[in-house]
C-alpha positions as CSV (number, residue, x, y, z in Angstrom):
1,M,79.3,115.2,48.6
2,Q,77.7,111.8,49.0
3,H,81.2,110.2,49.2
4,T,82.3,112.6,51.9
5,M,79.2,111.9,54.0
6,S,79.7,108.2,53.7
7,E,83.3,108.6,54.9
8,K,82.2,110.6,57.9
9,T,79.6,108.0,58.8
10,A,82.2,105.2,58.5
11,E,84.6,107.2,60.7
12,K,81.9,107.6,63.3
13,F,80.9,104.0,63.2
14,I,84.3,102.5,63.6
15,P,85.0,103.9,67.1
16,E,81.5,102.7,68.3
17,K,82.2,99.3,66.8
18,D,85.5,99.0,68.5
19,S,84.0,100.2,71.8
20,M,81.2,97.6,71.6
21,E,83.8,94.9,70.8
22,R,85.9,95.8,73.8
23,R,82.9,95.9,76.1
24,L,81.7,92.5,75.0
25,T,85.2,91.0,75.4
26,G,85.6,92.6,78.9
27,I,82.2,91.2,80.0
28,V,83.1,87.7,78.8
29,L,86.3,87.7,80.8
30,F,84.6,89.3,83.9
31,R,81.8,86.6,83.7
32,M,84.3,83.8,83.6
33,L,86.3,85.1,86.5
34,M,83.3,86.0,88.7
35,I,81.5,82.6,88.1
36,T,84.7,80.6,88.7
37,V,85.4,82.3,92.1
38,L,81.8,82.5,93.4
39,L,80.4,79.2,92.2
40,G,83.7,77.3,92.7
41,A,83.9,78.5,96.3
42,T,80.2,77.6,96.9
43,A,80.7,74.1,95.5
44,I,83.8,73.5,97.5
45,L,82.3,74.8,100.8
46,D,79.2,72.6,100.3
47,H,81.4,69.6,99.6
48,H,83.3,70.1,102.9
49,S,80.0,70.2,104.8
50,N,78.8,67.0,102.9
51,D,81.0,64.1,102.2
52,I,79.0,63.1,99.2
53,W,78.4,65.5,96.2
54,T,74.8,66.4,95.9
55,V,72.9,66.9,92.6
56,S,72.8,70.6,93.2
57,Q,76.6,70.7,93.7
58,Y,77.0,68.8,90.5
59,S,74.6,71.3,88.9
60,I,76.8,74.2,90.1
61,I,79.9,72.6,88.6
62,M,77.9,72.0,85.4
63,A,76.9,75.6,85.4
64,I,80.6,76.6,85.6
65,G,81.3,74.4,82.6
66,I,78.4,75.9,80.7
67,I,79.8,79.4,81.4
68,Y,83.2,78.3,80.0
69,V,81.7,76.8,76.9
70,M,79.5,79.8,76.3
71,S,82.4,82.2,76.9
72,I,84.4,80.4,74.2
73,L,81.3,80.6,71.8
74,Y,80.9,84.3,72.7
75,S,84.6,85.0,72.0
76,L,84.3,83.3,68.6
77,A,81.2,85.3,67.8
78,I,82.9,88.5,68.7
79,K,85.8,87.7,66.4
80,Y,83.8,86.5,63.4
81,N,80.5,88.2,63.7
82,S,80.0,92.0,63.7
83,N,76.4,91.9,64.8
84,Y,77.3,93.0,68.3
85,M,73.8,94.2,69.3
86,F,72.4,90.7,68.8
87,Q,75.3,89.2,70.6
88,A,74.8,91.5,73.6
89,T,71.1,90.7,73.8
90,A,71.8,87.0,73.6
91,Q,74.5,87.1,76.3
92,I,72.3,89.0,78.7
93,F,69.3,86.7,78.1
94,V,71.4,83.5,78.5
95,D,73.0,84.9,81.7
96,L,69.6,85.6,83.2
97,L,68.4,82.1,82.4
98,L,71.6,80.7,84.0
99,W,71.2,82.9,87.1
100,S,67.6,81.8,87.5
101,F,68.8,78.2,87.4
102,L,71.4,78.9,90.1
103,V,68.9,80.8,92.2
104,Y,66.5,77.9,91.9
105,L,69.2,75.4,93.0
106,T,70.4,77.5,96.0
107,G,67.2,78.4,97.8
108,G,65.0,80.4,95.5
109,I,64.0,83.7,97.0
110,H,66.5,83.0,99.8
111,S,69.4,82.3,97.5
112,P,72.6,84.3,97.9
113,F,73.0,84.5,94.1
114,T,70.1,86.8,93.4
115,F,72.6,89.6,93.2
116,L,73.7,88.1,89.8
117,Y,70.5,89.6,88.3
118,A,72.0,93.0,89.2
119,V,75.2,92.1,87.4
120,S,73.2,91.4,84.2
121,I,71.3,94.6,84.6
122,I,74.5,96.5,84.8
123,H,75.8,94.6,81.8
124,G,72.6,95.4,79.9
125,G,73.2,99.1,80.6
126,L,76.8,99.0,79.5
127,L,76.0,97.1,76.3
128,L,72.6,98.3,75.3
129,Q,72.4,101.6,77.3
130,R,69.1,102.6,78.9
131,K,66.9,100.0,77.0
132,G,69.3,97.2,78.0
133,A,69.2,98.2,81.6
134,F,65.4,98.4,82.0
135,G,64.9,95.3,79.7
136,A,67.3,93.3,81.9
137,A,65.6,94.5,85.0
138,L,62.1,93.5,83.7
139,A,63.4,90.1,82.6
140,S,65.1,89.6,85.9
141,G,61.8,90.3,87.8
142,L,59.8,87.9,85.5
143,L,62.4,85.1,85.8
144,L,62.6,85.5,89.6
145,M,58.8,85.3,89.6
146,M,59.0,82.1,87.6
147,V,61.6,80.7,90.0
148,L,59.3,81.4,92.9
149,V,56.4,79.7,91.2
150,L,58.5,76.6,90.4
151,D,60.0,76.6,93.9
152,S,56.5,77.0,95.5
153,Y,55.1,74.0,93.7
154,G,58.3,72.0,94.2
155,L,58.8,71.3,90.5
156,F,62.1,69.4,89.8
157,H,63.0,69.4,93.6
158,E,63.1,65.6,93.8
159,M,65.1,65.3,90.6
160,L,67.7,67.9,91.7
161,G,67.8,66.7,95.3
162,L,66.7,70.0,96.7
163,S,65.5,70.7,100.2
164,A,62.0,70.9,101.5
165,L,59.4,73.1,99.8
166,T,59.5,76.9,100.4
167,P,56.4,78.7,101.6
168,E,53.5,79.4,99.2
169,I,54.0,82.2,96.7
170,S,51.2,84.1,98.5
171,D,53.2,84.0,101.7
172,P,53.8,87.6,102.9
173,Q,57.5,87.0,103.5
174,V,57.9,85.7,100.0
175,I,56.0,88.7,98.6
176,Y,58.1,91.1,100.7
177,K,61.4,89.6,99.5
178,F,60.3,89.6,95.9
179,F,59.2,93.2,96.3
180,L,62.7,94.1,97.7
181,N,64.4,92.3,94.9
182,A,62.2,93.9,92.2
183,T,62.8,97.3,93.8
184,M,66.5,96.6,93.8
185,F,66.4,95.6,90.1
186,T,64.5,98.9,89.3
187,L,66.9,101.1,91.3
188,I,70.0,99.4,89.8
189,A,68.5,99.8,86.3
190,L,67.9,103.5,87.0
191,L,71.4,103.9,88.4
192,A,72.9,101.9,85.5
193,A,71.0,104.0,82.9
194,Y,72.1,107.2,84.5
195,L,75.7,106.1,84.8
196,V,75.7,104.8,81.2
197,E,74.2,108.0,79.9
198,Q,76.9,110.0,81.7
199,I,79.6,107.7,80.3
200,R,78.1,108.0,76.8
201,Q,78.1,111.8,77.0
202,K,81.7,111.8,78.2
203,E,82.7,109.4,75.4
204,E,81.0,111.7,72.9
205,V,82.8,114.7,74.3
206,L,86.1,112.8,74.2
207,A,85.4,111.4,70.7
208,H,84.6,114.9,69.5
209,R,87.7,116.3,71.0
210,E,89.8,113.5,69.6
211,L,88.2,114.1,66.2
212,S,88.9,117.8,66.4
213,L,92.5,117.1,67.5
214,K,92.9,114.7,64.6
215,E,91.5,117.3,62.2
216,Q,93.7,119.9,63.7
217,R,96.8,117.7,63.3
218,I,95.8,116.9,59.7
219,F,95.3,120.6,59.0
220,N,98.6,121.5,60.6
221,R,100.5,118.9,58.7
222,S,98.8,119.9,55.4
223,L,99.6,123.5,56.1
224,V,103.2,122.8,57.0
225,S,103.7,120.4,54.1
226,S,102.3,123.1,51.6
227,L,104.8,125.7,52.8
228,H,107.5,126.8,50.3
229,S,109.9,127.2,53.2
230,G,111.6,124.1,54.7
231,F,110.2,123.1,58.1
232,M,111.7,120.6,60.5
233,L,111.2,119.5,64.1
234,T,113.9,117.9,66.2
235,D,114.0,116.3,69.7
236,R,116.3,117.3,72.5
237,N,119.2,115.4,70.9
238,G,119.0,117.1,67.5
239,I,117.3,114.1,65.8
240,V,114.8,115.2,63.1
241,T,111.2,114.1,64.0
242,F,109.3,115.8,61.3
243,A,110.2,117.5,57.9
244,N,108.0,118.8,55.1
245,Q,108.4,118.3,51.4
246,A,110.2,121.6,50.8
247,I,113.3,120.2,52.6
248,E,113.7,117.6,49.8
249,E,114.3,120.5,47.3
250,C,116.9,122.0,49.6
251,T,118.9,118.9,50.4
252,G,118.0,116.3,47.7
253,W,117.2,113.9,50.6
254,R,113.8,112.2,50.8
255,V,111.6,113.0,53.8
256,P,111.7,109.3,55.2
257,E,115.5,109.5,55.0
258,I,115.6,112.8,56.9
259,I,113.3,111.8,59.7
260,G,115.2,109.9,62.4
261,N,118.5,111.3,61.2
262,R,120.7,113.8,63.0
263,L,120.4,117.4,61.9
264,E,124.2,117.8,61.4
265,V,124.2,114.8,59.1
266,I,121.7,116.4,56.8
267,F,123.4,119.9,57.1
268,P,127.0,119.5,58.1
269,G,127.4,123.3,58.2
270,L,125.1,123.4,61.3
271,I,127.4,121.4,63.7
272,D,128.5,124.5,65.7
273,V,125.1,126.1,65.5
274,L,123.4,123.0,66.7
275,Q,125.7,122.7,69.6
276,L,124.8,126.2,70.7
277,E,121.1,125.4,70.4
278,L,121.2,122.1,72.3
279,T,123.3,123.6,75.1
280,R,120.9,126.5,75.4
281,Q,123.6,129.1,74.8
282,P,122.4,132.6,73.7
283,W,123.0,133.7,70.1
284,E,121.1,135.4,67.3
285,R,119.4,132.1,66.3
286,K,119.7,133.0,62.6
287,F,122.3,131.4,60.3
288,E,123.2,131.4,56.6
289,T,125.4,128.7,55.0
290,L,126.3,127.2,51.6
291,V,124.9,123.7,51.3
292,E,125.7,121.1,48.6
293,N,122.8,118.7,48.0
294,S,123.1,115.1,46.9
295,S,123.3,116.0,43.2
296,G,126.3,118.3,43.8
297,E,124.4,121.5,43.3
298,K,125.3,124.3,45.8
299,R,122.6,126.4,47.4
300,W,122.6,129.2,50.0
301,L,120.1,128.4,52.8
302,A,119.0,130.6,55.7
303,F,118.1,128.9,59.0
304,S,115.9,130.3,61.8
305,F,115.7,128.4,65.1
306,N,113.0,128.4,67.8
307,D,112.3,126.3,70.9
308,L,109.7,123.5,70.8
309,I,107.9,123.6,74.2
310,N,105.9,120.7,75.6
311,L,102.8,120.7,77.8
312,E,104.9,121.0,80.9
313,N,106.5,124.2,79.5
314,E,109.8,122.5,79.1
315,F,112.3,122.5,76.2
316,D,111.4,119.5,74.1
317,G,113.4,120.2,70.9
318,L,113.8,122.7,68.1
319,I,111.6,124.2,65.4
320,I,113.8,125.0,62.3
321,V,112.6,127.0,59.4
322,T,114.9,127.2,56.3
323,D,114.6,129.2,53.1
324,D,116.5,128.9,49.9
325,I,118.2,132.3,49.4
326,T,120.3,131.3,46.4
327,S,118.4,133.7,44.1
328,R,118.7,136.5,46.7
329,R,122.4,135.9,47.1
330,D,122.9,135.9,43.3
331,L,120.9,139.1,43.0
332,E,123.0,140.7,45.8
333,S,126.2,139.6,43.9
334,E,124.9,141.1,40.7
335,L,123.9,144.3,42.5
336,R,127.4,144.6,44.0
337,K,128.9,144.2,40.5
338,S,126.5,146.9,39.2
339,E,127.5,149.2,42.0
340,K,131.2,148.7,41.1
341,L,130.6,149.3,37.4
342,A,128.5,152.4,38.3
343,A,131.4,153.7,40.4
344,V,133.9,153.0,37.6
345,G,131.5,154.8,35.2
346,S,131.3,157.8,37.5
347,L,135.1,157.9,37.8
348,A,135.6,157.6,34.0
349,A,133.1,160.4,33.4
350,G,135.0,162.6,35.9
351,I,138.3,161.9,34.3
352,A,137.0,162.5,30.8
353,H,135.5,165.8,31.9
354,E,138.8,166.8,33.3
355,I,140.6,165.9,30.1
356,R,138.1,167.7,27.9
357,N,138.6,171.0,29.7
358,P,142.4,171.2,28.8
359,L,141.6,170.1,25.2
360,A,139.1,173.0,25.0
361,S,141.8,175.4,26.2
362,I,144.3,174.0,23.7
363,S,141.8,174.2,20.8
364,G,140.9,177.8,21.7
365,S,144.5,178.9,22.0
366,I,145.5,177.4,18.7
367,Q,142.6,179.0,16.9
368,M,143.6,182.5,18.4
369,L,147.2,182.0,17.4
370,N,146.2,180.9,13.9
371,A,144.1,184.0,13.5
372,E,146.6,186.5,14.7
373,L,149.9,185.1,13.3
374,S,151.1,184.9,9.7
375,L,152.6,181.5,9.5
376,A,154.5,179.8,6.9
377,D,152.9,176.9,5.1
378,D,154.8,174.3,7.2
379,N,153.7,176.0,10.4
380,A,150.1,176.4,9.2
381,K,150.0,172.7,8.4
382,L,151.3,171.9,12.0
383,M,148.5,174.1,13.4
384,D,146.0,172.2,11.3
385,I,147.4,168.9,12.5
386,I,147.0,170.1,16.2
387,M,143.4,171.1,15.6
388,R,142.5,167.8,13.9
389,E,144.1,165.8,16.7
390,V,142.3,167.9,19.3
391,E,139.0,167.3,17.6
392,R,139.8,163.6,17.4
393,L,140.6,163.4,21.1
394,N,137.4,165.3,21.8
395,T,135.4,162.8,19.7
396,L,137.0,159.8,21.5
397,I,136.1,161.4,24.9
398,T,132.5,162.0,23.8
399,E,132.2,158.4,22.7
400,F,133.8,157.2,26.0
401,L,131.3,159.3,28.0
402,E,128.4,157.9,26.1
403,Y,129.6,154.3,26.8
404,A,130.3,155.1,30.5
């Protein structure tokens, strides 16, 4: 029981593990593409407006390089480390730090890249579900607050070659925009959590249906394989696509040799019948033939044909059930012999009865003549010989009737 439960747990874990791996890989690729397009275009446009590369432009290019390096590290971690929960958390946290750095470089609260926080919130929901979405939203709000504080006090402005100071953090416009961004983070987290929950429920339903379908397929195959009757499926061209173990006993061929082979190659006696089936011509769809297996043994097989219908309700092949009727054929042959012998016995009994009647008449007549006539010794002896021979014939007929 414990072994069975562990197997079920393992089966349940494997699809979740594969799903998490696919999501992490997809997010890595999406991040690289998005950052390359957005930041690359920003750096190029800024360069056209300024002949000399600024520190912030170099910083953007450096951020692109960091994304590429981190993406390579993420890919290696996905391949060689199965702790996907930690990887997801680390990716989201590193992304939020990098987005905060870009927002700080490109105008703080007025930066066009504040939407990147929303991307990480969505990623958090996809990777870590509801906790990931709200955790990323909270971290985004705190990091944006930290950016506003740094920007308000002008920290690192001179080193990074940034523009003039932004208004104080207590400025109503700054508070208003921060409130809008925080509200956006919260709404996106709610929406992401809702969508992720819907996706999770759909995945559970699909996984349950897939599991049920797999179990049904396993059950069907086990049921078909355990049948004593031969069972085969063919495609529209008469090529065998499935066969159970009972077919091996009928043909002497192994199942792997049967699958992928044409039906008339396995059973040469079905060439004409298969032509009728594949051309969809009407006939009784039952057939008996004598088959010689690979060991030279001859067996009588009965075949029954039915259509294999696909989901579009179209003809997709044949369902063929075969039974070994050799014993039945032998029994029928023995029965016919018995019937012939019984008929011969009845005929013999009738003939013997017809012979016994004249013998009885002869015996009675001789006895009457012997009693009424005075015969010489020679004639009396002849009478005795006739009586003895009559009795001997009667004894032979009695024995023949008993045998018959």
